N, C-alpha and C positions, 0 to 999 in steps of 0.2 A: 757433602751434598751442596753446600754453599759454593765451594770451589768449582764444582762441576757446572753449577748454574752460571758463575762468572765466566768460565771458559766458553760456555755456549754463547753468552752475550758478546764476549770479545770476538768470537768467530763470526757471529752475525754482523758485528760492527765493521770488521775487516771487509766482509762482503759488501756492506753498504758503502764503505769508502771506495772500493773498487768500482761499484756501480756508478757512484757520483762522478768519479774521474773519467768514466767512459761516456757520460752524457754529452752529446754534441753541443756546440756553442749556440745552436738555434734555441735550445732551452735555455766619478767622484762627482759636490755640485760644481757647476761651472766656476771659473775663476780659481780661487784657491780654498774653497770651502771643503770641509770633510764631514762625512756623515757616518763614519764607522765607530759607533758608540757601543756596540755589543755584537758578539759573533752570531747570535740567533737572528737578529735583525739584518746583519750583513748578508747572511745566506738568503734572506728574503728581499734583497734589494733595498734594505733600509725601511721597508714598510712595517712600521710599528707604532703608528700614530693612533689608530683606532683600536688595535688589539691590546697593546700595552700589557702584555702577559708576563713581564718579568721586571726586575729592578731597574733596567735601563730605561724604563718609562720616565725616570727623572730627567733624562736628556731628551727623549723624543716627545713626550707630552706629560708635563707634571701632573695634570689632572688624572692621568691614567693610573697613578699609584693607588687610587682608591679601589682598583680591581684586585689588590693583593692583600689578603688578610694576614694579620700577625706581623712578623718581622722577617725581612729577607735582605741578603747581601749578595753582591756579585763583583767580580774583578776579572780583568783580562787585558789583552792588547791585540792590535792588528799590525802585522808586518806589511809594509808598503814598499815595493821596489819599482820605481819609474824608470823608463828609458825612452830615448827618441833619437832620430837621425836629423841633424841640423846642417844646413848649407848656408854659408854667408858669401854673397857676391859670386864670384867665379871660382871660389875655393871648393875643394872636394868636401863631400859630406862628412860630418863628424858625429860620432855617437856619444851621447852624454854618458858620463861615468855612472855606473849603476851602484847606488847606495841603498841600504835598507833602513827605513825609518819605522819606529816602533811606538806610535801614540798609544798610551794606556787608557784604561777606563776602570772606574770603581764606583760602586753605589751602595747606599744603605737606605732602606725603607722601613718605617715603623708605624703601625696603626696605633694612634693615640686613644681613640674610642670609636664608637659606632659611626661617627660622622667625620672624624678628622684624622689625617695622616701627615707624617713628616718624612721628607726625602732629602738626601744629600748625595750629590754626584760630582765626580771629577772626570772630565773627558776633553777631547780636542775638537774644536769646530773649524779652525783655519790652520793651514800649513803649506809651506812650499819647500821643496828640496830639489835643487837643480845644480849639477856640477859638470863643467867641461874641463878639458885639459888647459893648463896655464897658457900654452902657446896658440890656442885656437883663435880663429880670425875675428870672432865677435867679442873678444875679451874687453874691449872698451865699453861695452854695454854691461856684461857680467861674465865671470867665469865660475863663480860659485855663489849660490843664494840659498840661505836656509832661514825660514821663518817658522817659528813654532809657537803655539799657544796652548795653554792649559786652563780650562774653565772650572771653577769651584762654584757649585750652584746648590744652595739650600732652598727647599721648596716646602710650602704647606698646601695641602689639598683638602677640600671639604665636599661632602655630599650635600648639594642643595636640595635634591630630591632623591628618591630611590634610583632614578635613571640618569640624572644630570649631576656631574661633578665639575668643580672649579679648582685649578691649581695655579700657583703664582709664587714668585720669589726673585731675588736678585741673582745676578751672575757676575762673579769676579773673574776677569780674564787676565791671566799672566801671559805676557808676550815677550819674545826675544828674537832678535834678528842678527845674522852674520852675513854681510854682503861684501863681496870682493870683486874688484874690477881693475883695469889698467887704464888710467887717464893720462893722456899726453906722455905716454911712455913710463909712467910711475905707478907702482902698485898701491892701491887704496884698499883698506879693510875697515869696514864700519861694523861695530858691535854695540847694540843697544838693548835695553830691556825696560819693562814698565808694567803697569796694571791699569786696566780699564774697567768700568762698571756699567752694566746694563741690566736688563730685566726680561723675564718671560712670563707669559700667561697662557694657560691651556684650558680647554674644555673637553669633556668626554661625555657622550650621550649613548645610552643603551636603549635601542628601540624595543628589542625582544631578545629571545635566546639566540637568534640568528644574525641580527644586524646591529652594528654599532658605528659610531662616527667620532672623529676627534679633530681638534683644531689647536694649533700652537702659534703664538706670535712672539717674536724676539725683537727687541729694540736695537737700533743702531748703537754702535759704541765708538766714542772718540778716544784715540790713543795718542799719547805723546811719550815716546820711549826715549830715555836718555842713555848716553854712553860716550864712546870716544871714536875718533878716526885716527888711523895710523897710516903714514905714507912711507914709501921708500924714500930715503933722504935725497932731497933735491931743493934747489933754490926756489922759494916762493910756495913751497908745499910744507905746511906745518902740522905736526900732531896737535890734537886738542880735543875739546869737548864737542859733542854734537847731539842734537835731538832729531828724532824722526816722527813726524805727525801724519796721521791718516785717520779715516773714519771707516770702520767695518760696517757692512750693510745690515739692515733690518730684513726680516723674512716672515712670511705667512705660510703655514703648512696646513693642508686639509687632507683627511684620510677617511675612507669608508671600508669597513670590514664585513665579511660575510662568512658564516659558519653553516654550510649546508647540512652537515651531520657531525658526529663526534670525531670522525677521522680527519676532516678537512677544515682548514682555515685559509681564507683568501683576503687580501687587502690591496687596495689601490690608493695611491697618494699623489698629491700635486703640491709642489713647493714653489712659491714666488719669492725671489730674492731681489731686493732693491739695491743693486750694485751702483745705481746712480749716486748713492751716499759716498762711494769710494771715488770721488772726483779728482783727487790729487794726492800726491805723496810729497811732503815738504821736508827737505833736509836743512836744518839750521846749523851752520858751521861756526865754530869759534874763530877759525881761520879759513876763510873761503878759499877753495883751490886756486892756486896761482896768485894769491893776494894775501897781505897781512891782515886786512880788515875782516870783520865778521860779515856773514851774509847768508841768505837763503837761496837754495836751488829747488825749484818746483818741477816735479815730474807730473805732467797732466795725464789723467787716465781717461776721463769721460766715458766710463763703461756704461753699458745698458742694463736694464732690468731683464731678468730671464726666468724661465720656468724649468723645473725638473719634474719628471713624471716617473713614478716607480711602482712596480707591481710585484707582489710576492705571494707565495703559497707555502703551506705546511701540511704534510700528510703523516698521520700517526700510523706507521707500519706495524708497530707493536705498542703495547701500553707503556713501554720504556724507551722506544726508538722513534724519533721524528726525522723525516726527510724533508728538505726544504730547497726552494729554488726561487730565483727572482730575475727581474730585468729592469734596467734604468735607462732612460733617455734624458740627456742633460744638455741644455743650451750653453753656449759659450758667451760670456758677457763682453768680451773685448771687441770693440768696434774696429773696422778697417781703418788703418792709419794710426792706430794706437798700440799695435802689437810690439812685443819685444822678445828677447831671448831668455828673460828671467822665468817666464811661464810658458813652456811649450804646450799650448792647449788649443782646443777647438771644440766644436760640438762633439759629444762623446756618448758612447754606449757602454753599459756595464752588464756583464752576465755573471750570475752568482749561483752557487750551490752550497749545501752544507747539511749537517745532521746534528741531532742532539740526543744525548743519553740521559735518561731520568732514572736515578737510583735512589728511590725513597725521597729524602729531603735534599739530595744533592743533584745538581744538573751540570752536564758538561756539554758545551756547544762549540762547534767547529764550522768555519766558513772558508770558502775559496771564491775569489772574485777576479775577473779579467776585465780591465778597462781599456777601451780603444778610442783614441782621439782622431778626429778627421784631419786630413792634410791641411796645412796652413801656410799661406804665403805672407811674407813680411815685407812691407814697402820701404824703400829707401826714403829717409827724411833727415833733417838736421841732426847730426850726431849719431846716426844709426845707418849702417849699411844693410840693404835689403837682402833677403834670402828666402828660405823655406824650412818648414818643420814637417817631417814625415815619419811614419812608423812610430808615432808617439803612443805609448801604452804603459800600463802598470799592472803588476801582479800583486794581489793582496791575499793574505792568509790570516784568519782571526781565530782566537780562542778565548772563551769565557768559562768561568766556573761560578756557580751560584749555590746558595744554601738558604733554606727556609726554616726558621725556628718554629 
C-alpha cells in the first residue's frame, strides 16, 4: 500500500517537473553578490524575508526562525554555470569557458523556549567565476578569476511580542581568491585567503494570518586576505608574499508577504546594497611587478549603490506538493568607465521555477533559474583595451533537503 502511494507521488512529481520545464520564460544581485541560500527560496526568486518558512531563514532573515517550532535542519547546494561572449578591440568574439560552481548551504534551528531560538547557518554571499582561454586578447586584464566566500553565521532570535521578533548575530566570512593574468608578457597567479567579521540584524512582524513583513541589515566587511604571487620566471618579476584588501558592501532588505488562502503564498522584496563600500581593491606586493622593492597597486572601483527587486509565489497543488515561481530584476553597480573583463555583468533579470515535496517530517526542494545580463560595452582606458560583453547569462539548479524533529 505504501509503495503504491509512493509510486503515485513519484508519477505526479514527474508530471510536475515536466510542467515546470514547459513554463515560458515570461513566468544574481548585481556585482558579485549571491542569494542562492536554499532551493525553496531560489524557486521563488529569493523571496523569503517575510515568509521565513524553513531553516534557511538563518540566512535570509534571522528573526524569521521564530516561525519554526522545535528543531529543524536543512542542507543542499546550487549549481551555477555562467557563460558570455566577449570581444576585445577588433578581435573576434570569445566565449568564456563554462565551469560549474557549487556553493553549498546548511542550517540548524532550535527553539530554546517559548521566547528564544538559536540558529546556525553556512552559506555563500559573494562569488566570482570567470575563465577565458589563455591566449585570448584580454589576458592582460584577466584570463581566470575565482573568488569564493563561505559565511558561518550563529544567530539568536527572540519574540519581543506575539507579533514582533528580533534576530541578530555575527557573521564569519571565509574568503579565497585565485586570479590569473598576463602582465608584460609574463604569467601572474595570485592566490590569497582570509577571514572577515561582520554582523546582521533582522526583524519579523506578523500583522495577522494573511500579512507579514521582514527586514534584514548586514554590515559591511573589511577583508585583508594573505597569500602569494607566482610569476613566470623573468628579470624584475619575483615570487613573494602578497595581500589583497577590499571592503564588501552593507545591505538592507525589506520584504512583505501575503497569504490569501491556504493554497497560496506571495512575497515581494527590495534589497538595497551599498556597493560604494567597495571603492577599491588594493594589492600589496612583497616585490612589486617589475621592481625589487615592495609596493601597492590600487584598482579603483567607485561602484554605485543599487537595488534588487524580487517577487515569488508558492501554490500548494497537493498537501504534499508545492509549485513555485519567481522573478528578479537586479541593477548593476559598475559605473561607466570602471568596467573590466573580470566580471561580465550588467543589469540583469532572473526567471525561476521549482517544486517541493513534503513527506511527513522530510522536505525535498528543487529549483531552476535562468539569469540574463544586459549587453555591456567596455571603454578603453589606461591598461585596458575596450570591447563588449554580450549573451552573458547563467543557468542555476538547486536542491535542498530538510528535516523537522
